[in-house]
N, C-alpha and C positions, 0 to 999 in steps of 0.2 A: 393172167400170169399167176402162177401158183408158186409160193415160196416154200422151199424145202429146207428144213433144218437138218442137222446131223443126226437127230433122233427121229426123223419122220418115218424111217423104215420100221420103227418099233410101233406096233399097234397094240396098245395095252388091252384092248377089248378082245383080242384073239387069244391072250394067255388064259389058261385055266384059272379059276378062282383059287384053287389050292396053292398054285404057284405064287399068286399075289399075297396070300396070307402068309406063306412061308417067307417070301421076300420081305414083307413088312415086318414080320417077327424078327428076322435077322437084322434088318435096319434099325428096329427099335432097340435091340440089345446093343448094337454098335453105337447107336445114339446115346444110350445110357452110359456106355463104357467111355466113349471118346468126347462126349459133349457134357453130359450132366455131371459125371464124376469129377472131371477137372474144375467145372464151375463150382460145385459144392466145396471142393478142396480149397479153391481160391477164396471163396467167401468165408470159409472157416478160418483160413489163415489171416485174412483181413480183419475179421472180428477179434481173433486172438491177439494180433499185433496192435490193433486199435485199443485193446484193453490193457495189455501188459507191457507195451513198449515204453521206451524212455519218455516219450511225449504222448503217451496214451491216456485213456480215460482215468485210470487210477492216479497217475501223476498229475493230471489236470485237476482232479478233486483235491489232491494234497496241496497243490499250489493255491487253489482258491481258499482253502482253510488257512494256509499260512498268510495269505494276503489279508484275510479277515482279522487274524490275530494282530498283524502289523498295523492295520487301520485302527483297531481298538487301542493299541499301545500309543499310537500317534495322538488319538483323542485324549487319552489319559495324560500324556505329556503336555498337551495344550492346556488342559485344566490345571495341571500342576504349575505351568508357567504363569497362568493368570493369577493363581494363588500367591506365588512368590513375588510377582510384580506388585500385588496389593500390599504384601508385607513390607516390601521396600518403600513404597509410598508412605505407609504408616510410620515407618522408622524415620523417614525424612521429615515428616510433618509434625510428629508428636514427640515432645521431650519426655513425656511420661513413658511412652513405649520404648524409647532409647534407654531410659534409666532401668526399666524392667529387664530388658535384654542384657544390659551390662551387669546388673546384679545377679541375674540367673546364670548367665553363661560364664562370666569372668569371676564371679564370686565377690564383687566389690561390696563394701558396706559403708554406711555414712558414719561420720564421727559420732561418738557417744552411743553407738548401737551395740547391742549384745547379740552374739550369734549362738544359737543352741543347735547342735547337730544331733540327730537321732540315728543310731545304727542298729 
């Protein structure tokens, strides 16, 4: 039993070689026009959109830089918090430190002290 396809009546070996070259040349130009060109256009658009869109590569890099700046600011604030907590503990524990701050910030003086201000 022999299977016949709808193209079995075409015997490519009987066609002249010039016809095949011409047919392949036309198919190649059609392939370029209808397959390769849209493919390259789509790839170009994807690259363009991936780079310049709202959530593209440039925006992603900007968000990473912003995230790094915020993390740096958080670490600076944590260091500042530790410093302030140490100051508070020193104020609570030391009478000399409390006296120094009161004299410096509020301008208090002890009795029988003379204050000389330079301008």
